[in-house]
N, C-alpha and C positions, 0 to 999 in steps of 0.2 A: 421479324415482323410478319404478322398474319395478314395477307392481302386477300383472303377469301371473302367473297361478297356475302352479305347478310340479307336473307329473304324472310319475310313474314308470310306464313300460311294462315289463311283465314277460312275456317270450316263453317260453311253456312248450312250444310246438310246435303241431301241428295243420295242417290243410289250408292255412290262410292263409299260412304261411311255407314251403310246399313249392316245390320246383323240379322241372321236368320232366327226367327222365333216361331212359336206355335201358331201365331197369328199371321205369319209371313214376314217379309223383310221389314225392319223398322230402324229408325235412326238410333245410333249408339255412339255418341261422341267419345266416351271414355275408352271403349274397346278400340275404336278407330285410332285414337292417339297411341294406344299401346302397340297396335299393328305397325304404325309408322316408325315408332322408335325401335322396332325389331327388324326393320328392313335394313340389311347390311349395306345395300347400295346407297342409301341415304346418308350413311356415315362415312362413305369413302372420301378421301382427300380431294378427289376431283369434283366433289359436290360442294355447293355453297353451304355456309352455316345457315341454319334455319330455326325459327321458333314457330310454334303453332298456337293459335288462339281460336276462339269460336264466337259466333254470334250468340246472343242471349238465348234465342230459341233456334233449335236445329230443325230445319223445315224440309218437307217434300217441296220441291221448287214450284209445284203448281199452286202452292199457297203463298208465294212471294207477293209482297205488296210494295207500294211506293215507300212506306215507312221502312221496310226491310232494305230497299235500295239505299235509302238515306243512312241506315245503320252501317251498311258495308262501306259506303263512301266516307262516313264519319270516322270509322275505325282506321281507314287508310290515312285520312287527313291528320288524325291525332298523333300518328307516329311516322308521318311522311319523311321527316328528316333523319329518322333512326335506322331506316332500312334502304337497301339498294333496289328492292323490287318486292312485288307482292304476288302471291299465288292464291287465287280464290277457288275453293272447292264448292261445287254447286251442282244441283240437279239439272238434268238436260232439258226438261220441259220448257223452262222459261230462261234458260241460260242466255239465249240471244237477246232477250229483252233486258236482262241485267247488264250484259256487256254494252249494249247501246246506251242504257241509262248512265252507267259509270263513265262512258266516253264523253258524255256531255257535262255531267256534274263535276268532274275533276278537271277544272280549267287549268291550263298551263302545265299539263302533265308532262314530266320529263323523265319518268321512270316506268318500267314495265309493270303492267297489271295483267297477269295471265289467268284466265278463268278456265278451269278444267273440271272433269268429273269422270264418270265411267258408266258403262251400260251394265257391267257386272260388278257387284260389291267387292271391295278389297279383300274381304274375308274369304272369298271363293278362290279356288285354285286357278281358274282361267281368267281372273279379273284383268280387264284392260286398264284398270286404275293404276297399276304399278308403273307401266311405261308412261302413262299420262302425267303422273306426279313427277317422276324422275325427269322427263323431258321438259316439263313446265318449269321446274327449278333451274335446270341448266339454261333454258332460254331467258328466264328472269335474271340470271346472273351473268349473261353473256355480254352485256353492255351494248347490244345491237338494237334493242327494242325500247321505244319510248311512248308506248300507247297501250290502250286496252285491247287485248286479243283473246281469242279462244284457241286453246290447243286441244285437239281431239283427233284420234285416229291417225297419228303421224303427221298432222298438218297444223300449221299455225295460220289462223285467219284473223283479219281485222274484225274486231268485235261487232262494230256497227254495220258490217257487211254480211254477217253470217246469218244463216237460217238453219233450223233443225230440219234435217233431211230424212232421217230414219229413226223409227221408234225402237228398233231392235238390232240394227246393224252396228258394227264397231266404228264405221265411218258415219257418225251421227250428224255431222254438220258440213255444210258446203257454203261457198261464197260465190254465188252465181254471176255477180257483176263486177267482181274484183279479183285479181290474181291471188294465189296462195302466197303468204309472206315467207314461209319457210316449210321445208319438208324434212322429216327425220327418217333417214335411212341408216347406212353405216355411220354417216356423220349427219349433223344437222346443217342443211344447206339453206342459206338465207337469200331471199330475193331482195337485196338491199335497195334496189331502185324503187321498190314499192313501199318500203318502210317509211314512216313519218319521221321527219327530222326532230332532233332534240329541241324542245321548247325552251327558249332562254328567258321567258318572262316569269312572273311570279305565279306560284302555284296557289290555287284557290278552290275550296270546296263549296259548291252551290247546292244546298239541299233542295229537293223538289217539294213543292206544295201539292196537296192532293187535289189536283184540278180535275173537274168533270170532263172526260174525254171519251169519245166513242169511236168504234170501228164498224163500218157497214160494208158488207160484201155483196156486190151485185150478182144476181143470178137470173137466168131466164124465168120470166113470170113474176119477178119481184114486185110486190105491192108497196110502192114507195110511200103511199099515204099512211101506212102503218107507223112510219118513223116520224111523222109530223109532230106527234105529241111530245117527243123528246127534244125537238129543236126549239128549246127555250133559251132565255138569256143565261140560264145557269150552265148550259153546255158550251164550253169554251173552245173545244176543238173536235174535229171529226176527220178520221182517215177513211176515205172512200176507196175500196178495192174494186177497180173497174176491170172490164175486159181489155185485153191487148194494150194498146198505147193510150188508153184513157177513155175507152168507149163505153157508152151506156145504151141500153135498149131504147130506141126512139119511142116505142109505144108507151113505156113506163116513164121515159124521160120527160114527157110533157107534164107528168105529175111531180117528178123530182125537182125540176128547175124552180118552180115557185117555192118549194120547201127550202131549197138552198138559198134562194134570194131572201127568204124570211130569216133563215139562220144567219146569213151574212149581215143583214140589217140589225140583228141582235148582237153582233160582235163575234159570232162563231167563225173560227178559221177552218176552212175545209181544204184538206190536202188530198190530192188524187194519187194513189199508187196503183200498180198493176198487179193483177192476180198471177201473171206470168212471173216465175222466179227470175227469169233472165230477160233483159230488155229494159226499155225506158218508156216513161209516159211522155207523150208529146201532144198536149192539148191543141186542137185545131187541125191536126193532120187529117182527121176524118170528120165528116159532118156530125157523126154521133158523139164527138168529144168537144167540138167547138163551142157548143152551148154551155158546157161547164165553165169554160174560160170566161165567157161573156157574163156569167152571173157571179164571178168573183172567186172561183175555185183556183187553187194554186197547184202547179204540177210538182209532184214529188220526184219526178225524173226516175232514176233507177234506185231510189231508196227502198229498203225493205220496210214492210209495215212496222216491224219491231223498232227500227230506227226512227221512223216518222212519229210513232207514239211517244218514244223517249224524248225526241226533239221538241215536240209540242209541250210536254211537261216542263222541259228545261226553259224554253223561251217564255212561257207564261210565268214560271217561277222567278224569272229575272225581272218581271214587272213591265215588259215591253208592251206598247200599244198594238192594236190589231194590225195596223198597216206595216209596222216594223216586223212583226212576227210573220206576216205573209211574205214579206221580202226575204227574210232570213230562211224561211222554210224552203225557198227555191234556190238557196245558195249553199255551197259546201262549207261546213264549219269544222268538222272533225274527220274528214275523209269518208263521210257517209254517202256521198253522191259524186258522180263524175262531173 
C-alpha cells in the first residue's frame, strides 16, 4: 500500500517559472513544468506524490487582483478532499497579500497551504527555487502544518504575519511580530508550539467581493485634506499606516479627524496599523493617537498592513455590519494578531 502523501502544486506565475528571452525574463508555464519533471529530487521516494496545475493566466504578482485570489482559493476548494496539501508558486511582490487573503477565505482549513517562489528563476543555475519547492513539498506532506504559510529562504512563516523584506536577497520575507514556524537546516525543525492546531470544523471557501478599500500612509507634512474627496460612502475600509504606536501629526491631525468622523458616519471602517514592522498599535497611549480612538478608528495592534487589507476584504465579503467588522478587526481570527 502506498502511503505517500499527495500534494497539488498550483503555479500562479512569478520569477520562479520565468524563462530568459530577448525581452528579459517572462513567464513560461510549459517550460517550467518540464523543468520540474526533470528534477530527480522531486521523483525520490522520500518526496510526496505531486500533481501540477496552473491558473488560467500566469502573472507577474504585481498584477495580482482580488479575482486572482478568488481563483486560487476556488482551485484549492474544488479539490480540497483529493489532496493532503497544497503548494502555491507565486511571485514575491504580493506574496504576503495573497497569503493573508487565503488565510481568511479558506475557513476551517485543516491542511497545509504553502506559498513559495524564488528570487532567481528555476531555469538558472543558482536558482533558490529548487530548495524552496523541495522544502515546501516536504513541509506540505509532513502532517505538521494546518494553515497558510510562506516558505522562503529556509524559513517557514505564518502567511498573515509575513512581509516582504528584500527585493534581491534570498531571505526575502520576515515575520517581525511572530516567531518562525520552522527552519530548514540539515533537517526541518518545527516550532510546534507556534503552529496552529488542526481545525475540526467544516472547511468552507469564502470568495472575496471587490470591496473599495484604501491604504493611507502618514508622513511628515501630509495634507490630509487631499484625501477628503475619497472618503465617500463607496469607500468601505481604510488602513491608516501611522507613526509608532498609532500616532499622527497634531498639526495635520486637526484636519484628519473631521475627515475620519465623516468617513465613520458614512460607514467606512478605519483600521490603524503601524509603519514600524515590529511592535503594536496602542491607541490612546500618546496624546497624538488618542484622538483617532475617539472618532471611531480601531487598533490593528500588531497586524501587518497586508493582513489588515485582506481581513477587511474578508469581513465585508461576509456581509457583516460596520460595528461587527470593527469588533472583529480588533480580534484575532487566524493568528494574524497577538
